[in-house]
N, C-alpha and C positions, 0 to 999 in steps of 0.2 A: 504494500500500500504506500502511495506517495506521502511525503511529509505534509504536515498541516500547513495551510496557507497563512502566511503572516500578513495581516492587513497593514502594518506600519512599514513594511519593507518597501524601499524605493528601488525600482529597476529602470535602467536606461537602455533604450533600444535605438540604434542608429540605422536609418534606412535611406538609400538613395532613391529619390523620386523625381519625376518630371512635374514641374510646377503647374498647378491648375488642372491636372489630369488625375482621374481615379485610377490608381494602379490595379493590376490584377490581384484579386483576393487570394489566388493560389500562390502568389509570390510572397504575400504578407503572412499567410497562415503558419508556416513553420517557425517564424520568429515570434509572433504574438499569440498564437493559439495556445501554447503551454501556459501563458499568463492569464488565461481565462477571458480573453477579449475577442470581440467579433472582428474578423479581418475586413469585412465589408464596411462596417461603421468607421473603423480606423482609416480606411482608404478615403472615405468621404471627408473625414476630419483633415487629413493631409491635403486633399484637393482644396478644401476651403481655406486652410492656413497659407497655402502657397499660391492661391489663385490670383490675387491682384498684383503682387510685386514680382513674382518669379514665374509668370506664365510662360510655358515653353522651355524653361531652362532646367537642367538637371541640378538639383540641390540635395544636400544631405539634410535629413529631417531627424530631429532628436525627439523620441517619445519618452516622456517621464511617466512611468506607470506606478501608481500607488493606490492600493485598495480597489483594484480592478477598474480604475479610472485613468485614462490616458490624456495627458496634455501634450500638444504638438508645438514644437518650436523649430524654426529654421536655422540651420548652421551653414551659412553660405561659404563656398570655397572661393579662393582667389579668382579662379577662372570664371565662376558665375558672376562675381562682382564686377569683373572687367567687362564681361559681355553685357551686363546690365548697364554699365556706365556708357557703353557705346550707343545706347538708346536705339537699338535696331527694332524694326517692326516684328510682331509676333509671327512665327512661321509654323506651319503644320509639320510635325515630326515625321509623319507617315509619308507625306508627299515629297518633301524636299530633303535630300540627303547631302552630305559633304558640303556644309555651308562654309563659305569663306567670310571671316569676320575682318574685312579689310578697312575698317573705319579709322578715325583719328581721334585720339584722346588728348585733352590738355594736361599739362603737368599737374594742375590743381585737381583734376579728376583722379589722377594716379595717387596724389597725396591723400585724397578722401578715401579711396579704397584701402590704402596703406593704414590709415587711422582705424578703419573698421577691422583690419586683419592684425593689428599690432599685438593684441593679447595672445594670438596663436602663432606669432612669428618666432623663429629661432634666432633672429638677429638681436645683437646687443643694443645697437643704436637705431634711431628711426630711419636714417639714410639706408641702413641695411634692409629694413622692411620695404622701403621704396624700391630698392634694387631687386628684391624678391618679386614684387609686383611687376616691375619692368620685365623680368624674366617670364612672367605669366603672359604679359602683353606680347612678347616675342613668340611664345608657343600658340597663342590665340591667333596671331597674325595681324594685329593692328599696329598703327604707328602712334608715336607720342610727339605732339607739336610738329607734325610732318617730318619727324626724324625716325630712323630705325631705333627700337628700344635699346639695342646694345650700344649705339652711339651715345644715347642719353646716360647709360650706365657708366660709360667711359668718361663722360663729362663730369659726372658726380665724383668719380675716382680722382680726376685731375683737379677738382675744386672749381671748375667753371660754373657749375650749378651747386648752390648751397641749399641743402634741405632744411626746412624748419625743424624745431625741436620735437614737435608732435602735432 
């Protein structure tokens, strides 16, 4: 017989989901079924929480489960924040594949994303976090102030661009 369910225990479950879309209940069931939650209801909650800000983007969702009640919070990745900062129109995932994100970000947009990611960054200084975000811009495929992100990283290293403290 399984152990008695503790109503005060808090369990965290991390799930990658597409914003604004109800994921397949079959993919949620193995993770949240043992906690006594309905996968269909949790899928609807995730779609509601990610609907307005993260529509069409893949984001990590943190489910905090206590006493068979789940609260949904979005934990955005650097890539999702950069793509959101590009302000691209919402696309249909099923119809359009291999999207090129070739927009342009201002350095202030990069600073804003870096401030949001600062708590989860491995860098000691804020300029290091900015360079992490510039690396994400490079992998996404966008430019920063009409320059290649690696050029901007080199300018930060050389002292031509001075990053703010935070």
